[in-house]
LOLO-341233 format. One line per field, with one value per residue (C-alpha): residue in three letters; x, y, z; residue number from 1. Coordinates in pm, whole numbers, plus 50000, padded with zeros to 5 digits. Example, Ala and Ser with C-alpha at 12.3 -4.5 7.8 and 13.67 -1.06 7.14 Angstrom:
2
r	ALA:SER
px	51230:51367
py	49550:49894
pz	50780:50714
k	1:2
***
This chain:
503
r	MET:ILE:ALA:SER:HIS:ARG:VAL:LEU:ALA:LEU:ASN:ARG:GLY:GLU:LYS:GLU:LYS:ILE:LEU:SER:VAL:LYS:ILE:THR:LEU:PRO:GLU:GLN:GLU:ALA:ALA:ALA:ILE:LEU:ASN:GLY:ARG:THR:ILE:THR:GLN:ASN:SER:PRO:TYR:ALA:ASP:LEU:LEU:THR:GLN:MET:LEU:ALA:ASP:ALA:TRP:LYS:ARG:LEU:ILE:GLN:PRO:SER:LEU:GLU:ASN:GLU:ILE:ARG:GLN:GLY:LEU:THR:GLU:LYS:ALA:GLU:GLU:LYS:SER:ILE:THR:VAL:PHE:SER:SER:ASN:LEU:ARG:SER:LEU:LEU:MET:GLN:PRO:PRO:VAL:ARG:GLY:TYR:ARG:ILE:LEU:GLY:PHE:ASP:PRO:ALA:TYR:ARG:THR:GLY:CYS:LYS:LEU:ALA:ALA:VAL:ASP:GLU:THR:GLY:ARG:VAL:LEU:THR:THR:ASP:VAL:ILE:TYR:PRO:THR:PRO:PRO:HIS:ASN:LYS:THR:GLU:ALA:ALA:ALA:ARG:THR:LEU:LEU:GLU:ILE:VAL:ARG:LYS:HIS:LYS:ILE:GLU:LEU:ILE:ALA:ILE:GLY:ASN:GLY:THR:ALA:SER:ARG:GLU:SER:GLU:GLN:PHE:VAL:ARG:ASP:PHE:VAL:HIS:ASP:ASN:HIS:LEU:ASP:ILE:ARG:TRP:MET:VAL:VAL:SER:GLU:ALA:GLY:ALA:SER:VAL:TYR:SER:ALA:SER:GLU:LEU:GLY:ALA:ALA:GLU:PHE:PRO:GLU:PHE:ASP:VAL:SER:LEU:ARG:SER:ALA:VAL:SER:ILE:ALA:ARG:ARG:LEU:GLN:ASP:PRO:LEU:ALA:GLU:LEU:VAL:LYS:ILE:ASP:PRO:GLN:SER:ILE:GLY:VAL:GLY:GLN:TYR:GLN:HIS:ASP:MET:ASN:GLN:LYS:LYS:LEU:GLY:GLU:ALA:LEU:GLY:GLY:VAL:VAL:GLU:ALA:CYS:VAL:ASN:GLU:VAL:GLY:VAL:ASP:LEU:ASN:THR:SER:SER:PRO:SER:LEU:LEU:SER:TYR:ILE:ALA:GLY:LEU:THR:PRO:VAL:VAL:ALA:ARG:ASN:ILE:VAL:ALA:ARG:ARG:GLU:GLN:GLN:GLY:PRO:PHE:LYS:SER:ARG:LYS:GLU:LEU:LEU:GLY:ILE:PRO:ARG:LEU:GLY:PRO:LYS:ALA:TYR:GLU:GLN:CYS:ALA:GLY:PHE:LEU:ARG:ILE:PRO:GLN:ALA:VAL:GLU:PRO:LEU:ASP:ASN:THR:SER:VAL:HIS:PRO:GLU:SER:TYR:ASP:LYS:VAL:TYR:LYS:ILE:ALA:LYS:LEU:LEU:SER:THR:GLU:PRO:SER:ALA:GLU:LEU:ALA:LYS:LYS:ILE:SER:GLN:ARG:GLY:ILE:ASP:ARG:LEU:ALA:GLN:GLU:LEU:GLU:ILE:GLY:GLU:LEU:THR:LEU:THR:ASP:ILE:VAL:ASP:ALA:LEU:ARG:ARG:PRO:GLY:ARG:ASP:PRO:ARG:ASP:GLU:LEU:ALA:GLN:PRO:VAL:LEU:ARG:SER:ASP:LEU:LEU:ASP:LEU:SER:ASP:LEU:LYS:PRO:ASN:MET:VAL:LEU:GLN:GLY:VAL:VAL:ARG:ASN:VAL:ALA:ASP:PHE:GLY:ALA:PHE:VAL:ASP:LEU:GLY:MET:HIS:GLN:ASP:GLY:LEU:VAL:HIS:ILE:SER:GLU:LEU:ALA:ASP:GLN:PHE:VAL:ARG:ASP:PRO:LEU:THR:VAL:VAL:ARG:VAL:GLY:GLN:LEU:VAL:GLN:VAL:ARG:ILE:LEU:SER:ILE:ASP:THR:ALA:ARG:LYS:ARG:ILE:SER:LEU:SER:MET:LYS:GLY:LEU:LYS:GLN:ASP:GLY:PRO:VAL:SER
px	91518:91885:91977:92029:92385:92477:92332:92550:92853:92799:92764:93091:93272:93148:93245:93597:93614:93678:93374:93100:92731:92472:92106:92006:91647:91466:91518:91289:91001:91046:91045:90726:90552:90662:90569:90236:90135:90261:90234:89886:89814:89904:90066:90267:90521:90576:90942:91027:90847:91016:91359:91259:91136:91448:91663:91448:91477:91853:91938:91664:91418:91655:91912:91628:91473:91813:91874:91529:91580:91927:91796:91504:91729:91975:91703:91559:91908:91985:91659:91738:92096:91983:91738:92018:92255:91986:91900:92267:92331:92034:92154:92505:92386:92148:92411:92393:92643:92898:92854:93040:93388:93721:93827:94153:94122:94386:94437:94662:94933:95267:95532:95381:95304:94982:94807:94651:94385:94243:93900:93700:93337:93210:93443:93684:94038:94276:94598:94739:95053:95213:95365:95541:95457:95395:95636:95871:95960:95849:95921:95682:95853:95868:95510:95393:95559:95394:95058:95079:95158:94851:94626:94728:94739:94400:94230:94149:93883:93825:94031:93872:94090:94034:93979:94206:94566:94765:94447:94531:94885:94760:94492:94750:94972:94682:94591:94947:94974:94655:94744:95110:95017:94715:94486:94108:94068:93862:93871:93662:93752:93563:93489:93699:93518:93508:93741:94006:93742:93642:94006:94092:93769:93716:93496:93776:94027:93790:93719:94085:94308:94599:94601:94729:94503:94604:94543:94196:94123:94220:93981:93703:93759:93735:93420:93256:93250:93109:92832:92826:92547:92704:93035:92916:92692:93013:93090:92924:92699:92829:93179:93080:93086:92803:92646:92704:92830:92761:92978:92787:92452:92287:92481:92213:91942:92178:92279:91917:91814:92106:92062:91701:91813:92056:91792:91536:91782:91890:91530:91427:91703:91688:91994:92130:92104:92402:92654:92566:92794:92675:92685:92440:92213:92190:92004:91727:91405:91383:91752:91981:92362:92376:92123:92305:92629:92442:92312:92663:92801:92532:92613:92984:92927:92650:92676:92435:92071:91834:91512:91389:91231:91578:91606:91370:91654:91884:91948:91757:91554:91195:90871:90808:91156:91116:90787:90963:91276:91179:91046:91373:91602:91674:91804:91891:91935:91647:91433:91127:91141:90947:91239:91423:91148:91004:90692:90652:90613:90269:90157:90299:89963:89796:90054:90003:89627:89656:89907:89665:89379:89584:89762:90110:90402:90512:90716:90727:90475:90232:90278:90194:89877:89765:89802:89612:89332:89317:89462:89146:88922:89141:89180:88802:88763:89017:88949:89309:89401:89466:89788:89907:89839:90019:90327:90312:90300:90597:90797:90719:90805:91152:91276:91579:91500:91740:91589:91939:91977:91717:91941:92206:92534:92842:93079:93387:93675:93932:94087:94103:94118:94352:94252:94444:94225:93912:93777:93471:93152:93282:93005:93110:92952:93014:92893:92735:92956:92773:92466:92440:92187:92387:92443:92606:92967:93033:93323:93457:93728:93986:94126:93905:93528:93335:93055:92714:92569:92198:92130:92283:92112:91816:91653:91381:91411:91536:91453:91596:91887:91762:91465:91706:92012:92117:92448:92569:92359:92516:92476:92565:92746:92883:93208:93145:93490:93815:94015:94352:94518:94257:94178:93807:93569:93232:92971:92618:92342:92120:92004:92124:91906:91925:91786:91584:91692:91561:91364
py	54825:54802:54965:54724:54832:54769:54417:54338:54498:54279:53970:54050:54111:53779:53597:53743:53636:53996:54003:53778:53861:53745:53833:53855:53752:53820:53487:53547:53668:53372:53129:53288:53252:52890:52790:52969:52786:52443:52396:52377:52508:52270:52026:51759:51775:52150:52132:51871:52064:52389:52225:52066:52397:52580:52321:52337:52715:52711:52429:52446:52736:53027:52921:52862:53201:53368:53205:53308:53668:53683:53531:53772:54073:53951:53894:54244:54393:54211:54330:54688:54659:54511:54801:55052:54873:54852:55221:55324:55100:55244:55599:55510:55342:55627:55901:56122:56042:56302:56285:56438:56462:56299:56169:56053:55776:55818:55515:55628:55417:55457:55199:55064:55406:55577:55415:55634:55552:55810:55741:55927:56045:55689:55522:55388:55364:55607:55536:55409:55485:55471:55768:55796:56131:55987:55853:55671:55770:56138:56174:56467:56646:56338:56251:56603:56585:56251:56374:56696:56501:56279:56575:56771:56480:56339:56669:56555:56769:56590:56373:56100:56018:55696:55743:55458:55448:55766:55946:56256:56289:56219:56486:56736:56645:56690:57025:57156:57016:57190:57522:57523:57457:57696:57421:57439:57096:56990:56670:56456:56194:55878:55580:55288:55031:54704:54825:54572:54297:54388:54422:54070:53914:53707:53987:54243:54011:53944:54314:54426:54121:54346:54538:54425:54434:54783:54947:54793:54958:55300:55246:55151:55468:55689:55517:55543:55917:55890:55643:55497:55250:55101:55045:54935:54657:54474:54431:54204:54449:54310:54428:54791:54863:55106:54911:54844:54514:54348:54045:53978:53893:53627:53653:53481:53727:54019:53902:53854:54196:54379:54194:54311:54671:54658:54508:54770:55056:54926:54878:55219:55393:55174:55090:55172:54849:54942:55040:54846:54574:54217:54288:54576:54395:54088:54292:54382:54192:53883:53877:53608:53644:53404:53609:53931:53788:53679:54033:54179:53910:53991:54363:54304:54079:54268:54622:54833:54739:54957:54823:54652:54386:54266:54120:53843:53699:53664:53299:53198:53521:53417:53619:53605:53738:54005:54111:54151:54334:54549:54847:54886:54889:55213:55265:55637:55618:55380:55398:55379:55685:55501:55254:55529:55571:55371:55302:54925:54787:54653:55018:55145:55104:55315:55591:55596:55592:55906:56057:56007:56157:56468:56487:56480:56234:56064:56342:56600:56799:56507:56495:56866:56819:56524:56736:57022:56787:56644:56308:56195:56297:56134:55817:55774:55865:55603:55351:55367:55347:55692:55580:55421:55743:55946:55722:55760:56140:56142:55913:56126:56446:56319:56042:55861:56008:55919:55984:56036:56358:56521:56480:56727:56684:56577:56845:56876:57032:57288:57314:57110:57147:57014:56914:57216:57445:57351:57564:57516:57677:57672:57586:57365:57162:56788:56463:56185:55876:55632:55621:55410:55380:55624:55895:55981:56007:56314:56368:56723:56679:56551:56209:56196:56186:56376:56221:56380:56200:56115:56380:56647:56553:56789:57044:56794:56446:56188:55823:55696:55875:55749:55985:56279:56186:55947:55836:56082:56371:56718:56860:57174:57096:57296:57197:57113:56992:56860:56590:56628:56348:56088:56259:56282:56554:56608:56779:56914:56983:57168:57511:57469:57449:57110:56937:56636:56279:56132:55813
pz	27585:27493:27159:26870:26796:27160:27144:26842:27013:27321:27102:26927:27255:27391:27071:27091:27459:27565:27792:27923:27902:28154:28197:28563:28630:28961:29134:29434:29217:28983:29278:29414:29078:29029:29387:29368:29050:29159:29536:29687:30033:30316:30074:30257:29973:29991:30098:29835:29561:29664:29630:29299:29156:29273:29098:28780:28778:28819:28576:28312:28317:28380:28113:27865:27934:27908:27569:27445:27557:27401:27079:27065:27126:26861:26602:26655:26645:26320:26163:26260:26137:25805:25769:25831:25593:25323:25354:25344:25043:24854:24922:24807:24488:24408:24435:24125:23849:23740:23364:23073:23230:23172:23511:23662:23921:24194:24418:24709:24869:25047:24963:24639:24493:24385:24089:23821:23563:23322:23171:22908:22933:22872:23122:22861:22999:22827:23017:23346:23546:23891:24078:24415:24580:24929:25195:25199:24839:24838:24464:24436:24146:23925:24022:23934:23591:23513:23637:23436:23121:23171:23253:22944:22701:22798:22894:23249:23421:23751:23985:24199:24500:24695:25068:25182:25303:25221:25111:25314:25174:24821:24843:24966:24671:24426:24582:24550:24198:24082:24244:24136:23773:23775:23648:23633:23787:24086:24284:24514:24772:24675:24897:24778:24993:24804:24527:24625:24623:24266:24155:24270:24143:23829:23697:23737:23572:23282:23231:23250:23193:23090:23423:23759:24066:24182:23844:23824:24157:24016:23722:23961:24168:23857:23736:24078:24039:23686:23771:24124:24048:23735:23915:24258:24121:24030:24400:24655:24850:25179:25085:25033:25406:25477:25762:26129:26274:25939:26019:26342:26187:25974:25647:25439:25548:25497:25150:25039:25169:25008:24679:24676:24733:24439:24209:24311:24246:23905:23791:23923:23729:23418:23209:22865:22668:22449:22717:23034:23167:23227:23602:23565:23320:23543:23808:23563:23628:23408:23312:23452:23448:23151:22951:23045:22903:22590:22541:22565:22331:22072:22108:22054:21752:21570:21701:21910:21953:21753:21900:22215:21993:21895:22246:22142:21934:22235:22335:22651:22657:22593:22567:22942:23028:22759:22916:23253:23140:22841:23036:23229:22925:22735:22380:22337:21957:21890:21578:21805:22039:22309:22340:22530:22789:23076:22869:22835:22479:22570:22612:22282:22105:22374:22327:21949:21995:22207:21964:21677:21874:21962:21623:21778:21762:22089:22247:22524:22322:22340:22719:22733:22525:22740:23054:22893:22788:23139:23240:23422:23133:22867:23072:23086:22719:22602:22882:23006:23372:23515:23682:23357:23168:23437:23397:23019:23047:23285:23052:22745:22926:23019:22787:22926:23269:23548:23894:24034:23833:24057:24364:24479:24294:24496:24622:24403:24595:24496:24844:25164:25537:25803:26154:26282:26066:26257:26540:26761:26620:26260:26013:25722:25445:25439:25290:25495:25458:25686:25908:26223:26505:26716:26455:26123:26004:25787:25546:25578:25317:25563:25645:25957:25934:26199:26405:26446:26747:26725:26989:26760:26433:26464:26690:26777:26927:26676:26728:26400:26223:25886:25912:25913:25703:25429:25279:25015:25148:25163:25513:25704:26031:26322:26493:26859:26960:26818:26994:26822:27017:26920:26587:26661:26551:26719:26503:26532:26280:26526:26424:26065:25755:25589:25283:25402:25314:24992:25038
k	1:2:3:4:5:6:7:8:9:10:11:12:13:14:15:16:17:18:19:20:21:22:23:24:25:26:27:28:29:30:31:32:33:34:35:36:37:38:39:40:41:42:43:44:45:46:47:48:49:50:51:52:53:54:55:56:57:58:59:60:61:62:63:64:65:66:67:68:69:70:71:72:73:74:75:76:77:78:79:80:81:82:83:84:85:86:87:88:89:90:91:92:93:94:95:96:97:98:99:100:101:102:103:104:105:106:107:108:109:110:111:112:113:114:115:116:117:118:119:120:121:122:123:124:125:126:127:128:129:130:131:132:133:134:135:136:137:138:139:140:141:142:143:144:145:146:147:148:149:150:151:152:153:154:155:156:157:158:159:160:161:162:163:164:165:166:167:168:169:170:171:172:173:174:175:176:177:178:179:180:181:182:183:184:185:186:187:188:189:190:191:192:193:194:195:196:197:198:199:200:201:202:203:204:205:206:207:208:209:210:211:212:213:214:215:216:217:218:219:220:221:222:223:224:225:226:227:228:229:230:231:232:233:234:235:236:237:238:239:240:241:242:243:244:245:246:247:248:249:250:251:252:253:254:255:256:257:258:259:260:261:262:263:264:265:266:267:268:269:270:271:272:273:274:275:276:277:278:279:280:281:282:283:284:285:286:287:288:289:290:291:292:293:294:295:296:297:298:299:300:301:302:303:304:305:306:307:308:309:310:311:312:313:314:315:316:317:318:319:320:321:322:323:324:325:326:327:328:329:330:331:332:333:334:335:336:337:338:339:340:341:342:343:344:345:346:347:348:349:350:351:352:353:354:355:356:357:358:359:360:361:362:363:364:365:366:367:368:369:370:371:372:373:374:375:376:377:378:379:380:381:382:383:384:385:386:387:388:389:390:391:392:393:394:395:396:397:398:399:400:401:402:403:404:405:406:407:408:409:410:411:412:413:414:415:416:417:418:419:420:421:422:423:424:425:426:427:428:429:430:431:432:433:434:435:436:437:438:439:440:441:442:443:444:445:446:447:448:449:450:451:452:453:454:455:456:457:458:459:460:461:462:463:464:465:466:467:468:469:470:471:472:473:474:475:476:477:478:479:480:481:482:483:484:485:486:487:488:489:490:491:492:493:494:495:496:497:498:499:500:501:502:503
***
């Protein structure tokens, strides 16, 4: 069976009129089958029927079969591609946030200059600017002075560099700047896929009406490092670009699948009711975009929410919607401590019943006492579902829990490599940028990503790359070969210890 990515590649080539695709069916065998099922022995019409069947095969049956086969192959290829895209998108959205840092977003460019946007620990924009350290301007000294002023004034700790045009030259400039000024600053190259879409969108214009399109992109790059999920939900998932042949498949099916992935990720993580944007809130179960905007408007007019119950006063948010959304919304400074957990309000009475029984307030201490008493025993004693009680214990043990914090943190760089630095058999650490049917692309901190072919992903046979790697995963790779002329790097993960992908 032909691989799904090859089917989509053939379809694209045919659509672009670069090649023609034809399925060759065994004509003699087909004729034998048709004649055997239609013409009886010693039939006086045998010759006429043979000619009729040959004509039917050529004009009607063969083209119909060819279309059915092509359609079947395309549908299977699209399903596989949507699965790959969905898995890659989930991994990208669930990358761990880099919290508690002041970050400078660095959007590289040549002629129009590099755009800068400094944000504080909450993502609030502190300042913006434009520098020209790259060709054709090469104003590196002036750019360094401006950058140093921003870094010192706003106490910048990390720099997020977009991976688009002039990324390599910009990263080299940042490296030299940090080393020359003896600064304790690290940086990371961040995917800027979809940043231009957000910058030119109505949402981007509404969020930053005072900034031009390019400066909004720099803000987005900085915030992507702080909280990938909160920033990427502002962009159409199909514009993020972590799939294969995404424009060659059914766009409606793709959009529905990716929208479901985003919604699942947002609800799994939960959101801060007092800081989340309307875009993020609108993915919470039960909340429409209109209700999400109403929540933010109420927050801006009356201040932070102090209780989940206050949501019942939001226009167009009724009891049913409240029942759906409440468990996914967190309030860190709430009067009711359970409002900062995944415990649903309908279970609050159960928690306080247990708390009274064990003489402890709802807290991590209560979770400890429940475990000591025995979840199964206590569940029977209080007639509470064992799974429900297990969830309550987990929520009490880690209020405000973010499942992304349990994943490996992204690699923050303090140096970088050049293609000429690479040698065969070198072992390096990289980050998986994209996964396709034929392998994975790994960022080694250079302008060129390396390819780990599916045959080099593991010591054993790999049928599906997604069982071995995921987007955002840190991996150990060995250099197989470097094609300097075509700027291609072949990598292998065989024989190297890896952390498995997170589902």
